[in-house]
C-alpha angles and dihedrals in degrees: 000000000000128000102285096204119105126004114267092240093074092064123085087204111036125200089243137004126185110254128205129215094207110250099067095107093046093053093044090054091049092050087055093048092050088063096228110102101148124085127313097020130143097296095042087056092049090053092048093050093048094051092045092049098042097045102029093232122157093234137001118196123185115225134190089255143339091266090063091048087055091048088052088052091053089054095045092050086050095233116179144148113323094024125113130218123198110225136167115252089216096072145093115283096247091059083071101024095064091064097038087056087063090053098259122140116238115229107202118219129185127245133237115256094227098055103012084229131124116303104232093205090059092044090055091054093051098051114113134165086268096058110117102173145001116220115206116193114201095214114213089356091292110132125245120234090282099171090059096041092049091050090050090050092048093048091053101032092245120141121230119228114197115213094206098169089130101033116066108145095009117125140217115203088335095313122113117249110248093037101083108060123068087256136010135193129214132195127214094181117146090262094058130091092256119029148179092179095260119014147116146179139222115219113204114203099163105078090208090067100049100090095043090048089058090049099049089047090052097058092274094300132121091235092130090061089047093053090052089053094247094124131028094231136002129238144171110289108154147000116296147125140218106282104151121119122222115264089240088063089048089051091057088048093050091058090055096045090048088059093044096123093051094045093049092047090054093046091050091051090052094048094046093050092052090048092048100043096040095050103099094030093055091051092049093059097039096252123138128226124217117271124204117205114243094242092058136071114207126218096234090240102143145353115224137174129206108220123212092256141338096274090055091052090052091050090049094049088050092047092054093043091057086058094049097257124125119214119170143200120231141211120010111213109276094209090061095047120108090257094040092058090056086064093051101272113159139172115277094026095106105022098172092051091047091052098041093047091055094052110031120111127183121211127216105286126167137129095258098048103131126222091246090053091051091047088056092050091050094046091049091050091050088055090060109091100188 
């Protein structure tokens, strides 16, 4: 949910710009030459194998976007009418919508100020016999309190779904984000560290869900078993939909994942420069810089500031806009949205979310951001006196 004001084209330094690793066109051409451009071709398999090897997950399955990976999660956790799903109010709409589409009721929970991830104490209070899943969003690629959330889930027999759209290659106490919940979802949207324009992935950590995950992704059929020679013909066996990306899309993504170390190193340099050069200035105007707990390694997904109040944030957005720089706010509280209120959301229910949402500002951050462009952003910020 980015700032919907003016089109990005008017800014000399946009908030985001799609960035290329270098071999995207070559691999797309190769995918075409191979003659298999539909789903689960050569490059899709390469991406699956890399994610499984790097992260140590039971199964990685590319999807057309992260929303569809979340919709698969709703099916795999068997959410339906009368069920409840615990979700952060500080999240993108599809984090909730995927489960609502199955008929489940979202139960909104507040976040912790230090990580902007689910507050375990609030989660515990909201668990009922109808709870089918707990969705943990690792905001900005900084891990939620996963030990506590996993313990709560285990006590109540409720699976954890990690919404890891921001967090690929981030860590929590030495463990990769996306590898701790029963299921996890990834995004490869153009605003993410690694992109194919639109794309996603489902990571399956619970071995009992692997076969069914393949089935629901393949239109509810056992086609994957057929292709492995385990059945003589495939047929309709479950619910599902068509969630396979084209292999040309996977070829683009493969170029990005192949360059993952270089991409992450560049993003880390951008993040650390912002943090270093904005330190004194942020304190002088009463703004707060992001803090990453010592037991976590972030994914270098974004750099955000918390302004003193909403009015200061609006002045700062306008100040940057006058200099041709686009900085944007982020999520609006889902429990206070028009749809959220139909599920009982009301003001004061998630006070941290309501406060953070009114003050958070994201700075330009993309792989191809040049040192000169970042210098201009930092200089413009230092010219703002509060």
